[in-house]
Phi, psi and omega in degrees: 000321180294322179294320179296314179298321179295320179294317178298321180292319182290335178245053187296331179293313177297322179298316178299314179298319179296319180295316178299318182295317180294319178297317180293317179297320178295318180293323179294317179297318180296323177293323175294322178296317179295322178298318178297321178296320177296319178296318180297316179297318180294322179293323176296322179291322178291328178299329178297324177288323181290333181277354179294137181279137177233150179300147181297334181279348181269121178288160178294146176291137182258130179240130176254117181261124174259105186253130174260098184298337184279351181294156179054045177058040177085003182270352189300319182299315179294320179297320182292314184293329182274326189249328187255315185305313180301323181293316180298316183291321180292337183283351180092009179282146170273103191260129173241123183258126175244125180271123181269062185245012173210158183277167177081023179271358191303314181298317180294324180294318184295322177297321178294325184297332182289346183230040178227151179258337175206151180255141174232124179255117181249105182166214180241198181300324178294325181292316178304310183296321182292319179294318180296319183291315184293322178291324176291324179289345184298332177209087186298323184293335180244041190299309184294319179293327178295314180297317182292312187291322183273303189282328183284336185260321185271122178292151184238135174252149180233120177253109187287108179236352185270178179292318177241122181228076185298322184299332185295334180292330179275323192267333188225153176298152180289143179210136179275347181265121184297318179299315181293326179294317179291317179292323175300317180296318182291320178294326179298329178295322183285332181286337168087002178283134179230158174227146177277136178241150178274158178229142171258129174260116186247119187231126174276185182293323183235346185279158172291150182297150171246139181254137180227140176258348176253298178158188182240139176232142177213117180156190190286321178299315178300314182299319179289323181296330180293332185266004182302318184297341178292338183255034184301332183290349180268001178060231183293350180267002187296324181293313179293328179293318180297321179282327178294314181292334177288342177285350179286347174290185175305129184228139359286150181274114183243140177241115183253142182197173174243137182234128171244139184209158173248147183289183181296158178246150180288136181282125176290159179294153180297135175282139178298138182291324181260127179284146177299148181297147181287135179291160179300166184298318184293328178291320180293320179296319180297318180294322179294319179294318180296321180292325184290316184277342181287153180291141181297135180291149180286132182279125179265118179297130180260132179281128178273112181279130180296148179287133183272085179281136172258143181237142187213130172265132184227151173225116191216157173278332174201144178239133176229141175236114190231150170285172177264020185293331179288326177248062186295124177241108184282356183243005182291153187257355177234151177249131182197163172247158181262126174249122182243120178248109184276144181296142179274001180264071182241133178284165180296322179294317178298320181298316181292315181293316182290330178299320178298319179296321183289341175291331177276320181227086188299332185258019176296144181247103184294161177299138182093359178274157175266124182248131183233136173256127186217153175261342181200146180208155176236124181252116180255124180254146176301149182298136180086010180291131179251175179109188186220153169269153169248112181245110186051046178065017173249144187268134178224150178296136179291129181202165175298133184223155170249127181246122184239135179275129171252093187289135174052043182275337180243140175244108185258144171290141179220164177293132182303330180292324177293318179295322176297317177299319178298316180292322180294318180295323181293324179292320179293000000 
C-alpha cells in the first residue's frame, strides 16, 4: 500500500488525469443507466395502452410520423428510434414514418392525410413549419379548406428532437433530461389530451404563405442572436459577445416601417365534436316540401361595415408579432396576436443585457414598448430595406407582408399536467 501511494504521489499528473477520466466515465455510464430506466418505464406505460381490448370491427388507429433526420445536427433519427419509436409501436398504433428530407413531398403528404387518424411531427421548429407549408402547398387552390379540413380535425403530436423546440414549452413540462423530455412527449400523444393552438398565416406580395405557430421577429436582437454560434469559443460569454460586437454597426439601430392593423375578434363558441345524427328520410322529405311550397322570405339587405384599420408609422429596434400559444388561455373570449414595438432609444449596455434575456424568451416585450393586440396586420417596409425576418426561428428575406391570425386552427396533444395548469390559471 505504501509503494502504491508513493507511486501515485511521484506521478501525480498521471494520477490526476486518471481520476478525472474515471470520474467522467463513471458519470457517463450512470447517465446511460438512468436513461435506460426512463425508456423502460415509458415502454411499460405504453404497453398498457397496447394491451387494451378493441372490437374486432374497429381498425387500428393510424399515425403518420413526419421525421426530419437532419434535425439536432443529424441526431434526430437516432433519438426517435431509441426513445419514441418503441413507445409508439408498443401502444398498438399503426405507424407510418415519412422522412421530410426532400422537396416536392406535398402530393404524397396529402394522400397520407386521407388515411390517418393523427399526425406526429418529430423534429424542431423548422420541421413543424415545413410540414404545415408542404401540406398547405399540396392544393393551393383549396388552401383554406385544406387547412380547415386537415389541421382542424386531425390532432397533431409534437416530439421535440430539434435544436429549437418552442412548442414544447407550451405542451410539456420542463425537463433537463433529453430522454425524459422525448418520452414524456410521446406518452402525451397516447394519453389523448389536446389543446387548440393559433396559427399565423404570413404572406408576401408574390410568395406562397408561410405558417407559424410562434411568431415573426424583425430587428437587431434577432440579427445578433443568429450570430451567437460564431462565438462558440467564448463559452458562456458568446451571447453577450455577439450582441456587444453588433453595437459596432451604425448606432442607434433603427428599423422603420408602416403598420396597419385590425383589432381583436370575438371568439365564436366551440363547435361540438360530434355532429347530430341525420334525421330519417321521411322527415327530410317533409322539410324539403314545406320549404318548397312556403313563400320565399323577403331578403333584408345587410349593411357591410367597413373594416376599421388603424395605421401607425414606427421606428423600432425590434418588432415582433407573436401568437398567444406561450400564454395559452383556454377560456378567453377574444382572439388576437401580440404585436410588440420596442423603443429605439436603447443604450448599448441595455442592448447587451436585454439580448441575453431574449435568447431565453425571444418574444418578450420589455418595459417601455408599445404593445398592440390585433387579428390581422399589414407590414410595409421602405423600398430597399435589407435584412431578414425570423419566422419560428427560420430565416426569410425581409419584405412587405400581411399577417393573418387563424385562431385555434391546430389541435395539439399535450401533457395532461400542462392542460390542468392552464385550466387552473384561467380559473384564478
